[in-house]
N, C-alpha and C positions, 0 to 999 in steps of 0.2 A: 597637657591643659583643655585640650578640647575634651577627652574624656571624661574628665574631673568635672567638666562643664555640664556634658551630657548627663553625667550621674546626678549633678545637684538639679538641674532641670526634673529628671526623672522622680527624684525624691519630692521635690516641690510639687509636683503634678499630683503625686500618688498621695499628698497630705491633703491637698486641694479636693481631688476626687473623694477623699474620706469624709471631709466635713460637709460637701454637697451631699453627699447620700445620707448624714446623720440630720441634716437640717432640713433637707426639702423633703417631703410629704410625697408619696406614690399616688398621683392623681389617676382615678378609674379610667378606662380607655372609652372613649364615647363616639359609637360609629356616628358616619355623617348620615343625617336626616335624608330622605328621597324627597326632593322637591320638584323632580321631571322623573316620571316613569320611563324606563327603556322600553323600546320594542324591537321587533324583528327587522333587520337591516343589512345591507351589504354595499361597503363602502372601499374605493381603492384609493392608494396612498403612494407616494414616492418617498424614498430616502436619499438623502444627496449630502456630498461633503459640503466643508465651508466655500470650496470654491465653485459649488454648483454642479459637480460631477454628479451623474445620476449611478447609485451603487445597487438600489435593490426596488422592487414593485412590490408592493404590500396589499392584501386583501384582509378587510376587516369584515367578519359576519356574526350576527346575534343571531339567537333562536330562543323565543319566550316560552316557558311552560307555566302557567300560573304566576307564582310570584319569584320564579327561578328563570335566571337566566343564563345562558351557554354562550360566552363570547371567545372568539378564535382570531387574533392578529398573527398573520405569517407575513414574513418578508422572503423572498427570494431573491439573491444576489446575482448579478452577473457572471461572479467568479464559481458560483454552484452553491456557496454558503448558504444557510436557513436559520432563520430566526423565529420560532414557532411558539408563541404562548397561548394556552387554552384556560380560560378561567370560569368557573361557575360560581354563582352570587345569588344571595335574597335579595329582593328590594322591596321587602315587605316593612313599611316605616323607617327604615334605614338599610344602608348597604352592609351586607354583610359576607366576607368572604366564606366559600362551602370549600373548594377544591382550586389549585393552581398548578399548572406544570409549564414548565418554562424549558424550551431546548434552544442552546444555540451551538451550531457545530459547522464545520467547513473553514476554509483557508482565510477567511475574514478575522476569525475570533481564533486568536493565540491560547485562550484557554477553555475549550468546549465545557459547556454545562448541561446538566439534565436534573432540573431540580423537580420536584413533586411536594407540594404542599397539602394536608389534609386540615384545614383549620379546626374542625370539630374535634377530632382527635387528638390533634399536635403531632402527629406523625409527619416527620420532614424526611424524605427521601434523595439521597443524591446519588447519581450514576455517573463513574466517570472511567477511564481507560486508564490500567496500572501499566508499569513499566514493561511487562511480559506482553502488554496488549491484550490482556483479557478485562472483561468490565468488572468493575467495583461498584457493588453496591451498599451505601452505608445509610442505616436508617436510625432516627433518634427521636425521641419524644422532647417538645418542647412547649413550654407554657406560653402560648400564642394569644395576645390581645384580642380583643373583640372588634379592634379598629384595624387590624391589619389589612394592607392595602394592596397586596401584591396583585397586579392585572387591573385594580381599578382607579389609579389615579386620576385618568383622563375622564371617567365617568363621574367622578368625586368633583373635580375642578368644575365640571358643569353645574353641580348642586350646591356651590358653595353661596350662601347667603353675600349679597356686595358690599354689607357692612361689617363682614367678618375681617377684623383687622388681620388674623393669621389663625392657621387651621393646622394641628399636629397629628400625624398619623405614624402608625409602626409599619416597618417595610423588612422584609426579610431578605439579605443580600446573598446571592449564590456564591460564598467562598467555599474552600475546601472543607470547611467547619461553618455551616451557615450562621450569621450572626444577625439579630435586631437592631436597627438603626431606627432614627426618628426622621420622617419626612417633615419639613416645616415650610409650609405654602403660604406666602404672603402677595396680596395684590402688588401689582407695578404699575398700576395707572393704564389708562385706555392707548392705544395706539392706532392708525389709519391703517387700512389696506383697501384694495379694491376688486372688484368681480367685473369682468368685461366693462372696464372704465367706470362702472357706479362705486362710489365711495362709500367704505363701510369702518366700523370700529368696532375693536375686539380689546377684553381685558386682558392684559399681561399677568401671568402668576408665575412668581418666582420660586422654585423648590430649592429648598438650601437641605443638605444632607447633615445631621448631627449623629457623628459615631457614637457619642456618650462616652462616660467611664476614662480612663486614664488615655485610651487611645483617641478619643475625643480633643483632650486637653494638649496631647502633644504633637497631633496631626499637623495643625497650622505652622508649627514651629520648624517642623522638617518637610514642609512642604507635601505631605501628602492629604490636605484636606481636600474631597472631592469637588469640584466646581460647581456652580447651581446649574439648575435645568431650568427652562423657560417652556409655558404654555400659553398658549393664545385661545380664548373662549369668545363666540360672537355671544354675547348676551340678549336676553329678550324671552319672551313667552317659551320659545323655543331654542335653546342654547345650543350652539353647535361647535365641535374643536375647529381651528382652523389651522394650527402650527405648533410644533414642537420643536425645541433645539437643546441639544443635550448629549450625553454619551450612553451607548447602550451596554457597555460593559466595564469595568473598573479600570481606569487607566485608559481608555480607548478616547478616540480623537470625537471632537464636536461634530454631531451630525443634524440634518434637518429633516422631519417628517412633515409633508403637507399632502391635504387633499387633491385630488387629480379627477379627471375627467376622461371617459371614452373619446376615443377618436377615429372617425372612420375614416376607410382608404380614399374616400371621393374627396374629403376636407384638403383643401389647400395648406391647412397648419398639421396636416398627418406627418407623422415621424415615425418611422419603423425602428424599433429598437432590436439591432441584433444581438 
C-alpha cells in the first residue's frame, strides 16, 4: 500500500511539474542593483552551535580594484576543519558574480567539497576524493543566470530596498552533480539587539530554498525540504551585517555567525581560546 501511495504521489507531482513548466513563463534573471558600494575591509566573526558552543573563528577580507571586488571568508574550526570561500564580483551598477570557489574540508564536514564556478564562461568544476584516495575532477558547462548569488548573499541582503516584498536569486548547490536552486529572500520584520548596552534594531531576512521541479514538489512530503536561513542587517546609510542563522552544508546543524571584536590580554573580559 505504501509503495502504491508513493508512486501515485510521484505521478501526481510529475503532472503538476509539467503543467507548471508549460504555463509559467521563464522570467529573465535580474541582478540586484548596487545601492551601497563595497570597500576594502577586514572583519572578525564567530561561528557557534545552537547551544552557544564556539566552533570556529572567521576572517572576512575584501580588496577592491576599480569596480571589481575580491572577497574571502575563512572559518577555522577548533577541530582543524576549514570552510574557505573566495568570491570575485563586479559592482558596476549591479552585483555580478565573476568567480567563486568554495572549499569545505575536515572532520566537521561529512562530505568535503571543492566547488569552482566561472560565472562568465559557465564552467563548473568539482573536486572530490575517490574510493581509491585519488583526487577526482569533474568539469561541466552550465547555463548560469545573471543573478547567480554564490558568495554574494550577505552583500545582496545589505542592498535590498526596504519596500521590496521578496527577492529571488539563483544559487548553485555543491552536490556530487551541482544543481541550480532558487533563494527567495523575504523581509521578516525588525528585531532589537544591543551594542555595549545601546539598543539598536536590525531587519531580519528569511531565506527560503526552492528546489524546483519534481524534487521541490516531493521534498516537503518526504521531509527533505531545507530549513530556512535567517540574516539580520542593520539598515541606514551604511548597512551592516549583524547575524546569520542557518546550515552550512546540506543536512547540517543550524549554526550562528556573528561579528566579534578583538580582546586585549590586559582586558578583564579577555578569554583565551585554546
